CHARMM-style PDB file with segment names, atoms N, HN, CA, C and O in Angstrom:
ATOM      1  N   MET     1       4.306  24.261   0.130  1.00  0.00      PROA
ATOM      2  CA  MET     1       4.919  23.682   1.310  1.00  0.00      PROA
ATOM      3  C   MET     1       4.079  22.474   1.738  1.00  0.00      PROA
ATOM      4  O   MET     1       2.858  22.570   1.858  1.00  0.00      PROA
ATOM      5  N   ALA     2       4.727  21.372   1.959  1.00  0.00      PROA
ATOM      6  HN  ALA     2       5.720  21.294   1.861  1.00  0.00      PROA
ATOM      7  CA  ALA     2       4.011  20.158   2.321  1.00  0.00      PROA
ATOM      8  C   ALA     2       3.408  20.270   3.715  1.00  0.00      PROA
ATOM      9  O   ALA     2       4.047  20.782   4.633  1.00  0.00      PROA
ATOM     10  N   ARG     3       2.183  19.793   3.871  1.00  0.00      PROA
ATOM     11  HN  ARG     3       1.663  19.377   3.125  1.00  0.00      PROA
ATOM     12  CA  ARG     3       1.518  19.850   5.185  1.00  0.00      PROA
ATOM     13  C   ARG     3       2.245  18.978   6.202  1.00  0.00      PROA
ATOM     14  O   ARG     3       2.153  19.216   7.406  1.00  0.00      PROA
ATOM     15  N   SER     4       2.980  17.954   5.712  1.00  0.00      PROA
ATOM     16  HN  SER     4       3.055  17.761   4.733  1.00  0.00      PROA
ATOM     17  CA  SER     4       3.669  17.060   6.632  1.00  0.00      PROA
ATOM     18  C   SER     4       4.992  17.652   7.133  1.00  0.00      PROA
ATOM     19  O   SER     4       5.628  17.077   8.016  1.00  0.00      PROA
ATOM     20  N   ALA     5       5.404  18.781   6.586  1.00  0.00      PROA
ATOM     21  HN  ALA     5       4.887  19.249   5.869  1.00  0.00      PROA
ATOM     22  CA  ALA     5       6.658  19.403   7.015  1.00  0.00      PROA
ATOM     23  C   ALA     5       6.562  19.786   8.489  1.00  0.00      PROA
ATOM     24  O   ALA     5       5.499  20.174   8.975  1.00  0.00      PROA
ATOM     25  N   LEU     6       7.667  19.674   9.178  1.00  0.00      PROA
ATOM     26  HN  LEU     6       8.530  19.359   8.783  1.00  0.00      PROA
ATOM     27  CA  LEU     6       7.705  20.013  10.591  1.00  0.00      PROA
ATOM     28  C   LEU     6       7.707  21.524  10.770  1.00  0.00      PROA
ATOM     29  O   LEU     6       8.059  22.270   9.856  1.00  0.00      PROA
ATOM     30  N   THR     7       7.312  21.963  11.953  1.00  0.00      PROA
ATOM     31  HN  THR     7       7.026  21.357  12.696  1.00  0.00      PROA
ATOM     32  CA  THR     7       7.197  23.395  12.240  1.00  0.00      PROA
ATOM     33  C   THR     7       8.496  24.135  11.949  1.00  0.00      PROA
ATOM     34  O   THR     7       8.468  25.181  11.301  1.00  0.00      PROA
ATOM     35  N   GLY     8       9.620  23.627  12.406  1.00  0.00      PROA
ATOM     36  HN  GLY     8       9.643  22.777  12.933  1.00  0.00      PROA
ATOM     37  CA  GLY     8      10.902  24.291  12.176  1.00  0.00      PROA
ATOM     38  C   GLY     8      11.202  24.465  10.702  1.00  0.00      PROA
ATOM     39  O   GLY     8      11.722  25.499  10.282  1.00  0.00      PROA
ATOM     40  N   THR     9      10.873  23.452   9.921  1.00  0.00      PROA
ATOM     41  HN  THR     9      10.451  22.612  10.262  1.00  0.00      PROA
ATOM     42  CA  THR     9      11.089  23.516   8.479  1.00  0.00      PROA
ATOM     43  C   THR     9      10.217  24.602   7.864  1.00  0.00      PROA
ATOM     44  O   THR     9      10.674  25.344   6.994  1.00  0.00      PROA
ATOM     45  N   ARG    10       8.980  24.703   8.304  1.00  0.00      PROA
ATOM     46  HN  ARG    10       8.609  24.101   9.011  1.00  0.00      PROA
ATOM     47  CA  ARG    10       8.077  25.742   7.781  1.00  0.00      PROA
ATOM     48  C   ARG    10       8.552  27.133   8.179  1.00  0.00      PROA
ATOM     49  O   ARG    10       8.449  28.071   7.389  1.00  0.00      PROA
ATOM     50  N   VAL    11       9.070  27.274   9.396  1.00  0.00      PROA
ATOM     51  HN  VAL    11       9.153  26.511  10.038  1.00  0.00      PROA
ATOM     52  CA  VAL    11       9.619  28.562   9.846  1.00  0.00      PROA
ATOM     53  C   VAL    11      10.777  28.957   8.929  1.00  0.00      PROA
ATOM     54  O   VAL    11      10.834  30.087   8.442  1.00  0.00      PROA
ATOM     55  N   ARG    12      11.685  28.034   8.699  1.00  0.00      PROA
ATOM     56  HN  ARG    12      11.640  27.117   9.094  1.00  0.00      PROA
ATOM     57  CA  ARG    12      12.856  28.316   7.860  1.00  0.00      PROA
ATOM     58  C   ARG    12      12.442  28.672   6.432  1.00  0.00      PROA
ATOM     59  O   ARG    12      12.943  29.643   5.865  1.00  0.00      PROA
ATOM     60  N   GLU    13      11.534  27.894   5.853  1.00  0.00      PROA
ATOM     61  HN  GLU    13      11.127  27.105   6.314  1.00  0.00      PROA
ATOM     62  CA  GLU    13      11.099  28.159   4.479  1.00  0.00      PROA
ATOM     63  C   GLU    13      10.456  29.532   4.360  1.00  0.00      PROA
ATOM     64  O   GLU    13      10.726  30.261   3.406  1.00  0.00      PROA
ATOM     65  N   ARG    14       9.613  29.892   5.312  1.00  0.00      PROA
ATOM     66  HN  ARG    14       9.394  29.299   6.088  1.00  0.00      PROA
ATOM     67  CA  ARG    14       8.958  31.208   5.283  1.00  0.00      PROA
ATOM     68  C   ARG    14       9.980  32.330   5.459  1.00  0.00      PROA
ATOM     69  O   ARG    14       9.920  33.346   4.767  1.00  0.00      PROA
ATOM     70  N   ARG    15      10.916  32.141   6.388  1.00  0.00      PROA
ATOM     71  HN  ARG    15      10.965  31.315   6.950  1.00  0.00      PROA
ATOM     72  CA  ARG    15      11.947  33.154   6.621  1.00  0.00      PROA
ATOM     73  C   ARG    15      12.770  33.393   5.363  1.00  0.00      PROA
ATOM     74  O   ARG    15      13.031  34.538   4.993  1.00  0.00      PROA
ATOM     75  N   LEU    16      13.175  32.320   4.712  1.00  0.00      PROA
ATOM     76  HN  LEU    16      12.963  31.390   5.013  1.00  0.00      PROA
ATOM     77  CA  LEU    16      13.955  32.452   3.482  1.00  0.00      PROA
ATOM     78  C   LEU    16      13.139  33.089   2.364  1.00  0.00      PROA
ATOM     79  O   LEU    16      13.666  33.892   1.594  1.00  0.00      PROA
ATOM     80  N   ARG    17      11.866  32.743   2.269  1.00  0.00      PROA
ATOM     81  HN  ARG    17      11.438  32.091   2.895  1.00  0.00      PROA
ATOM     82  CA  ARG    17      10.988  33.282   1.228  1.00  0.00      PROA
ATOM     83  C   ARG    17      10.869  34.798   1.330  1.00  0.00      PROA
ATOM     84  O   ARG    17      10.798  35.487   0.312  1.00  0.00      PROA
ATOM     85  N   ILE    18      10.847  35.324   2.566  1.00  0.00      PROA
ATOM     86  HN  ILE    18      10.905  34.764   3.392  1.00  0.00      PROA
ATOM     87  CA  ILE    18      10.687  36.773   2.724  1.00  0.00      PROA
ATOM     88  C   ILE    18      12.033  37.485   2.851  1.00  0.00      PROA
ATOM     89  O   ILE    18      12.077  38.700   3.039  1.00  0.00      PROA
ATOM     90  N   GLY    19      13.136  36.729   2.749  1.00  0.00      PROA
ATOM     91  HN  GLY    19      13.101  35.741   2.596  1.00  0.00      PROA
ATOM     92  CA  GLY    19      14.465  37.330   2.747  1.00  0.00      PROA
ATOM     93  C   GLY    19      14.944  37.849   4.084  1.00  0.00      PROA
ATOM     94  O   GLY    19      15.685  38.830   4.145  1.00  0.00      PROA
ATOM     95  N   LEU    20      14.525  37.195   5.158  1.00  0.00      PROA
ATOM     96  HN  LEU    20      13.923  36.398   5.108  1.00  0.00      PROA
ATOM     97  CA  LEU    20      14.903  37.611   6.509  1.00  0.00      PROA
ATOM     98  C   LEU    20      16.067  36.759   6.994  1.00  0.00      PROA
ATOM     99  O   LEU    20      16.048  35.536   6.859  1.00  0.00      PROA
ATOM    100  N   LYS    21      17.082  37.410   7.562  1.00  0.00      PROA
ATOM    101  HN  LYS    21      17.097  38.404   7.672  1.00  0.00      PROA
ATOM    102  CA  LYS    21      18.226  36.676   8.105  1.00  0.00      PROA
ATOM    103  C   LYS    21      17.825  35.999   9.408  1.00  0.00      PROA
ATOM    104  O   LYS    21      16.971  36.487  10.148  1.00  0.00      PROA
ATOM    105  N   GLN    22      18.458  34.873   9.667  1.00  0.00      PROA
ATOM    106  HN  GLN    22      19.152  34.476   9.066  1.00  0.00      PROA
ATOM    107  CA  GLN    22      18.155  34.111  10.872  1.00  0.00      PROA
ATOM    108  C   GLN    22      18.389  34.960  12.132  1.00  0.00      PROA
ATOM    109  O   GLN    22      17.585  34.925  13.063  1.00  0.00      PROA
ATOM    110  N   ALA    23      19.480  35.711  12.155  1.00  0.00      PROA
ATOM    111  HN  ALA    23      20.133  35.739  11.399  1.00  0.00      PROA
ATOM    112  CA  ALA    23      19.784  36.548  13.323  1.00  0.00      PROA
ATOM    113  C   ALA    23      18.718  37.620  13.521  1.00  0.00      PROA
ATOM    114  O   ALA    23      18.372  37.947  14.657  1.00  0.00      PROA
ATOM    115  N   ASP    24      18.196  38.167  12.430  1.00  0.00      PROA
ATOM    116  HN  ASP    24      18.477  37.901  11.508  1.00  0.00      PROA
ATOM    117  CA  ASP    24      17.169  39.203  12.541  1.00  0.00      PROA
ATOM    118  C   ASP    24      15.859  38.634  13.080  1.00  0.00      PROA
ATOM    119  O   ASP    24      15.203  39.262  13.911  1.00  0.00      PROA
ATOM    120  N   LEU    25      15.480  37.451  12.611  1.00  0.00      PROA
ATOM    121  HN  LEU    25      16.014  36.940  11.936  1.00  0.00      PROA
ATOM    122  CA  LEU    25      14.264  36.819  13.117  1.00  0.00      PROA
ATOM    123  C   LEU    25      14.430  36.460  14.590  1.00  0.00      PROA
ATOM    124  O   LEU    25      13.519  36.669  15.391  1.00  0.00      PROA
ATOM    125  N   ALA    26      15.585  35.925  14.939  1.00  0.00      PROA
ATOM    126  HN  ALA    26      16.325  35.756  14.288  1.00  0.00      PROA
ATOM    127  CA  ALA    26      15.848  35.557  16.336  1.00  0.00      PROA
ATOM    128  C   ALA    26      15.714  36.787  17.236  1.00  0.00      PROA
ATOM    129  O   ALA    26      15.082  36.721  18.291  1.00  0.00      PROA
ATOM    130  N   ARG    27      16.305  37.900  16.820  1.00  0.00      PROA
ATOM    131  HN  ARG    27      16.817  37.954  15.963  1.00  0.00      PROA
ATOM    132  CA  ARG    27      16.226  39.137  17.600  1.00  0.00      PROA
ATOM    133  C   ARG    27      14.777  39.594  17.734  1.00  0.00      PROA
ATOM    134  O   ARG    27      14.360  40.038  18.804  1.00  0.00      PROA
ATOM    135  N   ALA    28      14.012  39.486  16.657  1.00  0.00      PROA
ATOM    136  HN  ALA    28      14.350  39.125  15.788  1.00  0.00      PROA
ATOM    137  CA  ALA    28      12.619  39.938  16.646  1.00  0.00      PROA
ATOM    138  C   ALA    28      11.747  39.153  17.625  1.00  0.00      PROA
ATOM    139  O   ALA    28      10.796  39.696  18.186  1.00  0.00      PROA
ATOM    140  N   VAL    29      12.068  37.883  17.828  1.00  0.00      PROA
ATOM    141  HN  VAL    29      12.841  37.441  17.372  1.00  0.00      PROA
ATOM    142  CA  VAL    29      11.236  37.055  18.716  1.00  0.00      PROA
ATOM    143  C   VAL    29      11.868  36.823  20.083  1.00  0.00      PROA
ATOM    144  O   VAL    29      11.277  36.159  20.935  1.00  0.00      PROA
ATOM    145  N   GLY    30      13.064  37.367  20.299  1.00  0.00      PROA
ATOM    146  HN  GLY    30      13.544  37.907  19.607  1.00  0.00      PROA
ATOM    147  CA  GLY    30      13.678  37.292  21.619  1.00  0.00      PROA
ATOM    148  C   GLY    30      14.378  35.995  21.966  1.00  0.00      PROA
ATOM    149  O   GLY    30      14.411  35.592  23.129  1.00  0.00      PROA
ATOM    150  N   VAL    31      14.941  35.335  20.957  1.00  0.00      PROA
ATOM    151  HN  VAL    31      14.914  35.662  20.012  1.00  0.00      PROA
ATOM    152  CA  VAL    31      15.741  34.133  21.223  1.00  0.00      PROA
ATOM    153  C   VAL    31      17.108  34.321  20.580  1.00  0.00      PROA
ATOM    154  O   VAL    31      17.303  35.233  19.777  1.00  0.00      PROA
ATOM    155  N   SER    32      18.049  33.460  20.932  1.00  0.00      PROA
ATOM    156  HN  SER    32      17.891  32.719  21.584  1.00  0.00      PROA
ATOM    157  CA  SER    32      19.373  33.544  20.330  1.00  0.00      PROA
ATOM    158  C   SER    32      19.332  32.937  18.922  1.00  0.00      PROA
ATOM    159  O   SER    32      18.504  32.072  18.637  1.00  0.00      PROA
ATOM    160  N   PRO    33      20.224  33.395  18.055  1.00  0.00      PROA
ATOM    161  CA  PRO    33      20.289  32.801  16.711  1.00  0.00      PROA
ATOM    162  C   PRO    33      20.563  31.297  16.755  1.00  0.00      PROA
ATOM    163  O   PRO    33      20.046  30.548  15.926  1.00  0.00      PROA
ATOM    164  N   SER    34      21.371  30.858  17.714  1.00  0.00      PROA
ATOM    165  HN  SER    34      21.792  31.467  18.387  1.00  0.00      PROA
ATOM    166  CA  SER    34      21.667  29.424  17.798  1.00  0.00      PROA
ATOM    167  C   SER    34      20.427  28.626  18.195  1.00  0.00      PROA
ATOM    168  O   SER    34      20.233  27.507  17.720  1.00  0.00      PROA
ATOM    169  N   TYR    35      19.585  29.194  19.063  1.00  0.00      PROA
ATOM    170  HN  TYR    35      19.743  30.103  19.448  1.00  0.00      PROA
ATOM    171  CA  TYR    35      18.351  28.503  19.452  1.00  0.00      PROA
ATOM    172  C   TYR    35      17.384  28.449  18.266  1.00  0.00      PROA
ATOM    173  O   TYR    35      16.743  27.424  18.032  1.00  0.00      PROA
ATOM    174  N   LEU    36      17.280  29.545  17.524  1.00  0.00      PROA
ATOM    175  HN  LEU    36      17.800  30.377  17.713  1.00  0.00      PROA
ATOM    176  CA  LEU    36      16.426  29.545  16.330  1.00  0.00      PROA
ATOM    177  C   LEU    36      16.929  28.519  15.323  1.00  0.00      PROA
ATOM    178  O   LEU    36      16.132  27.850  14.665  1.00  0.00      PROA
ATOM    179  N   ASN    37      18.239  28.392  15.202  1.00  0.00      PROA
ATOM    180  HN  ASN    37      18.887  28.935  15.737  1.00  0.00      PROA
ATOM    181  CA  ASN    37      18.800  27.395  14.292  1.00  0.00      PROA
ATOM    182  C   ASN    37      18.368  25.991  14.699  1.00  0.00      PROA
ATOM    183  O   ASN    37      18.025  25.172  13.846  1.00  0.00      PROA
ATOM    184  N   LEU    38      18.384  25.714  15.997  1.00  0.00      PROA
ATOM    185  HN  LEU    38      18.662  26.380  16.690  1.00  0.00      PROA
ATOM    186  CA  LEU    38      17.940  24.397  16.473  1.00  0.00      PROA
ATOM    187  C   LEU    38      16.461  24.177  16.155  1.00  0.00      PROA
ATOM    188  O   LEU    38      16.061  23.074  15.784  1.00  0.00      PROA
ATOM    189  N   ILE    39      15.657  25.221  16.299  1.00  0.00      PROA
ATOM    190  HN  ILE    39      15.982  26.118  16.601  1.00  0.00      PROA
ATOM    191  CA  ILE    39      14.229  25.122  15.968  1.00  0.00      PROA
ATOM    192  C   ILE    39      14.066  24.823  14.486  1.00  0.00      PROA
ATOM    193  O   ILE    39      13.328  23.914  14.106  1.00  0.00      PROA
ATOM    194  N   GLU    40      14.761  25.594  13.649  1.00  0.00      PROA
ATOM    195  HN  GLU    40      15.361  26.332  13.959  1.00  0.00      PROA
ATOM    196  CA  GLU    40      14.620  25.437  12.196  1.00  0.00      PROA
ATOM    197  C   GLU    40      15.079  24.067  11.707  1.00  0.00      PROA
ATOM    198  O   GLU    40      14.629  23.593  10.664  1.00  0.00      PROA
ATOM    199  N   HSD    41      15.969  23.436  12.455  1.00  0.00      PROA
ATOM    200  HN  HSD    41      16.336  23.821  13.302  1.00  0.00      PROA
ATOM    201  CA  HSD    41      16.422  22.101  12.079  1.00  0.00      PROA
ATOM    202  C   HSD    41      15.705  21.010  12.885  1.00  0.00      PROA
ATOM    203  O   HSD    41      16.153  19.866  12.967  1.00  0.00      PROA
ATOM    204  N   ASN    42      14.577  21.414  13.472  1.00  0.00      PROA
ATOM    205  HN  ASN    42      14.213  22.343  13.405  1.00  0.00      PROA
ATOM    206  CA  ASN    42      13.677  20.487  14.176  1.00  0.00      PROA
ATOM    207  C   ASN    42      14.351  19.732  15.309  1.00  0.00      PROA
ATOM    208  O   ASN    42      14.054  18.565  15.562  1.00  0.00      PROA
ATOM    209  N   ARG    43      15.272  20.426  15.991  1.00  0.00      PROA
ATOM    210  HN  ARG    43      15.513  21.374  15.785  1.00  0.00      PROA
ATOM    211  CA  ARG    43      15.938  19.823  17.140  1.00  0.00      PROA
ATOM    212  C   ARG    43      15.385  20.357  18.453  1.00  0.00      PROA
ATOM    213  O   ARG    43      15.720  19.854  19.526  1.00  0.00      PROA
ATOM    214  N   ARG    44      14.527  21.391  18.366  1.00  0.00      PROA
ATOM    215  HN  ARG    44      14.254  21.799  17.494  1.00  0.00      PROA
ATOM    216  CA  ARG    44      13.845  21.937  19.535  1.00  0.00      PROA
ATOM    217  C   ARG    44      12.389  22.168  19.185  1.00  0.00      PROA
ATOM    218  O   ARG    44      12.060  22.568  18.068  1.00  0.00      PROA
ATOM    219  N   ARG    45      11.526  21.914  20.147  1.00  0.00      PROA
ATOM    220  HN  ARG    45      11.793  21.590  21.055  1.00  0.00      PROA
ATOM    221  CA  ARG    45      10.098  22.154  19.953  1.00  0.00      PROA
ATOM    222  C   ARG    45       9.805  23.631  20.172  1.00  0.00      PROA
ATOM    223  O   ARG    45      10.549  24.335  20.855  1.00  0.00      PROA
ATOM    224  N   VAL    46       8.711  24.081  19.581  1.00  0.00      PROA
ATOM    225  HN  VAL    46       8.107  23.509  19.026  1.00  0.00      PROA
ATOM    226  CA  VAL    46       8.315  25.483  19.690  1.00  0.00      PROA
ATOM    227  C   VAL    46       7.082  25.562  20.574  1.00  0.00      PROA
ATOM    228  O   VAL    46       6.047  24.976  20.258  1.00  0.00      PROA
ATOM    229  N   GLY    47       7.193  26.294  21.690  1.00  0.00      PROA
ATOM    230  HN  GLY    47       8.034  26.770  21.947  1.00  0.00      PROA
ATOM    231  CA  GLY    47       6.062  26.491  22.585  1.00  0.00      PROA
ATOM    232  C   GLY    47       5.068  27.478  21.997  1.00  0.00      PROA
ATOM    233  O   GLY    47       5.368  28.157  21.015  1.00  0.00      PROA
ATOM    234  N   GLY    48       3.903  27.559  22.589  1.00  0.00      PROA
ATOM    235  HN  GLY    48       3.660  27.007  23.387  1.00  0.00      PROA
ATOM    236  CA  GLY    48       2.821  28.404  22.082  1.00  0.00      PROA
ATOM    237  C   GLY    48       3.164  29.873  21.978  1.00  0.00      PROA
ATOM    238  O   GLY    48       2.854  30.513  20.973  1.00  0.00      PROA
ATOM    239  N   GLU    49       3.799  30.418  23.003  1.00  0.00      PROA
ATOM    240  HN  GLU    49       4.051  29.899  23.819  1.00  0.00      PROA
ATOM    241  CA  GLU    49       4.138  31.843  23.000  1.00  0.00      PROA
ATOM    242  C   GLU    49       5.175  32.157  21.923  1.00  0.00      PROA
ATOM    243  O   GLU    49       5.055  33.157  21.216  1.00  0.00      PROA
ATOM    244  N   LEU    50       6.190  31.302  21.799  1.00  0.00      PROA
ATOM    245  HN  LEU    50       6.287  30.490  22.374  1.00  0.00      PROA
ATOM    246  CA  LEU    50       7.217  31.508  20.781  1.00  0.00      PROA
ATOM    247  C   LEU    50       6.637  31.303  19.385  1.00  0.00      PROA
ATOM    248  O   LEU    50       6.991  32.023  18.452  1.00  0.00      PROA
ATOM    249  N   LEU    51       5.757  30.335  19.243  1.00  0.00      PROA
ATOM    250  HN  LEU    51       5.468  29.750  20.001  1.00  0.00      PROA
ATOM    251  CA  LEU    51       5.113  30.109  17.951  1.00  0.00      PROA
ATOM    252  C   LEU    51       4.332  31.345  17.514  1.00  0.00      PROA
ATOM    253  O   LEU    51       4.376  31.737  16.348  1.00  0.00      PROA
ATOM    254  N   ALA    52       3.623  31.951  18.452  1.00  0.00      PROA
ATOM    255  HN  ALA    52       3.587  31.633  19.399  1.00  0.00      PROA
ATOM    256  CA  ALA    52       2.862  33.159  18.147  1.00  0.00      PROA
ATOM    257  C   ALA    52       3.794  34.294  17.728  1.00  0.00      PROA
ATOM    258  O   ALA    52       3.496  35.025  16.783  1.00  0.00      PROA
ATOM    259  N   ALA    53       4.919  34.444  18.426  1.00  0.00      PROA
ATOM    260  HN  ALA    53       5.161  33.851  19.193  1.00  0.00      PROA
ATOM    261  CA  ALA    53       5.882  35.490  18.089  1.00  0.00      PROA
ATOM    262  C   ALA    53       6.505  35.249  16.717  1.00  0.00      PROA
ATOM    263  O   ALA    53       6.690  36.187  15.941  1.00  0.00      PROA
ATOM    264  N   LEU    54       6.824  34.001  16.424  1.00  0.00      PROA
ATOM    265  HN  LEU    54       6.673  33.240  17.054  1.00  0.00      PROA
ATOM    266  CA  LEU    54       7.385  33.668  15.114  1.00  0.00      PROA
ATOM    267  C   LEU    54       6.377  33.962  14.003  1.00  0.00      PROA
ATOM    268  O   LEU    54       6.731  34.525  12.967  1.00  0.00      PROA
ATOM    269  N   ALA    55       5.134  33.580  14.224  1.00  0.00      PROA
ATOM    270  HN  ALA    55       4.847  33.122  15.066  1.00  0.00      PROA
ATOM    271  CA  ALA    55       4.098  33.822  13.218  1.00  0.00      PROA
ATOM    272  C   ALA    55       3.934  35.320  12.952  1.00  0.00      PROA
ATOM    273  O   ALA    55       3.838  35.741  11.800  1.00  0.00      PROA
ATOM    274  N   ARG    56       3.901  36.120  14.016  1.00  0.00      PROA
ATOM    275  HN  ARG    56       3.979  35.778  14.952  1.00  0.00      PROA
ATOM    276  CA  ARG    56       3.800  37.581  13.846  1.00  0.00      PROA
ATOM    277  C   ARG    56       4.978  38.121  13.057  1.00  0.00      PROA
ATOM    278  O   ARG    56       4.794  38.901  12.123  1.00  0.00      PROA
ATOM    279  N   ALA    57       6.196  37.712  13.424  1.00  0.00      PROA
ATOM    280  HN  ALA    57       6.346  37.079  14.183  1.00  0.00      PROA
ATOM    281  CA  ALA    57       7.397  38.216  12.785  1.00  0.00      PROA
ATOM    282  C   ALA    57       7.479  37.794  11.319  1.00  0.00      PROA
ATOM    283  O   ALA    57       8.052  38.503  10.490  1.00  0.00      PROA
ATOM    284  N   LEU    58       6.900  36.630  11.007  1.00  0.00      PROA
ATOM    285  HN  LEU    58       6.435  36.054  11.680  1.00  0.00      PROA
ATOM    286  CA  LEU    58       6.935  36.125   9.633  1.00  0.00      PROA
ATOM    287  C   LEU    58       5.707  36.543   8.821  1.00  0.00      PROA
ATOM    288  O   LEU    58       5.628  36.277   7.622  1.00  0.00      PROA
ATOM    289  N   GLY    59       4.761  37.193   9.479  1.00  0.00      PROA
ATOM    290  HN  GLY    59       4.825  37.409  10.453  1.00  0.00      PROA
ATOM    291  CA  GLY    59       3.587  37.687   8.778  1.00  0.00      PROA
ATOM    292  C   GLY    59       2.609  36.609   8.344  1.00  0.00      PROA
ATOM    293  O   GLY    59       1.964  36.724   7.302  1.00  0.00      PROA
ATOM    294  N   VAL    60       2.504  35.552   9.156  1.00  0.00      PROA
ATOM    295  HN  VAL    60       3.028  35.458  10.003  1.00  0.00      PROA
ATOM    296  CA  VAL    60       1.554  34.473   8.857  1.00  0.00      PROA
ATOM    297  C   VAL    60       0.757  34.134  10.112  1.00  0.00      PROA
ATOM    298  O   VAL    60       1.107  34.565  11.211  1.00  0.00      PROA
ATOM    299  N   GLY    61      -0.292  33.377   9.950  1.00  0.00      PROA
ATOM    300  HN  GLY    61      -0.577  33.027   9.057  1.00  0.00      PROA
ATOM    301  CA  GLY    61      -1.048  32.902  11.100  1.00  0.00      PROA
ATOM    302  C   GLY    61      -0.322  31.725  11.743  1.00  0.00      PROA
ATOM    303  O   GLY    61       0.459  31.030  11.094  1.00  0.00      PROA
ATOM    304  N   GLU    62      -0.592  31.517  13.023  1.00  0.00      PROA
ATOM    305  HN  GLU    62      -1.227  32.083  13.550  1.00  0.00      PROA
ATOM    306  CA  GLU    62       0.047  30.405  13.731  1.00  0.00      PROA
ATOM    307  C   GLU    62      -0.232  29.069  13.068  1.00  0.00      PROA
ATOM    308  O   GLU    62       0.630  28.190  13.050  1.00  0.00      PROA
ATOM    309  N   ALA    63      -1.418  28.910  12.528  1.00  0.00      PROA
ATOM    310  HN  ALA    63      -2.118  29.624  12.542  1.00  0.00      PROA
ATOM    311  CA  ALA    63      -1.784  27.643  11.883  1.00  0.00      PROA
ATOM    312  C   ALA    63      -0.918  27.343  10.662  1.00  0.00      PROA
ATOM    313  O   ALA    63      -0.763  26.181  10.283  1.00  0.00      PROA
ATOM    314  N   ALA    64      -0.347  28.389  10.037  1.00  0.00      PROA
ATOM    315  HN  ALA    64      -0.473  29.333  10.345  1.00  0.00      PROA
ATOM    316  CA  ALA    64       0.502  28.198   8.872  1.00  0.00      PROA
ATOM    317  C   ALA    64       1.847  27.577   9.245  1.00  0.00      PROA
ATOM    318  O   ALA    64       2.536  27.006   8.400  1.00  0.00      PROA
ATOM    319  N   LEU    65       2.211  27.697  10.528  1.00  0.00      PROA
ATOM    320  HN  LEU    65       1.652  28.160  11.215  1.00  0.00      PROA
ATOM    321  CA  LEU    65       3.483  27.139  10.968  1.00  0.00      PROA
ATOM    322  C   LEU    65       3.275  25.793  11.616  1.00  0.00      PROA
ATOM    323  OT1 LEU    65       4.237  25.162  12.054  1.00  0.00      PROA
TER     324      LEU     65
END
């Protein structure tokens, strides 16, 4: 994964790599699937608390995202 990739792109790539559906990840972190879709397409920024929740749900450190 390129270091220059945006956070949303890294979230999406990791989610797909582990075979997790977008709706399941959204439910796990407490956001709507449509909001997660906006994040994954880099149309919304990810705050610190949500970033931490995404990292936990994806099984990576926050720095990886």
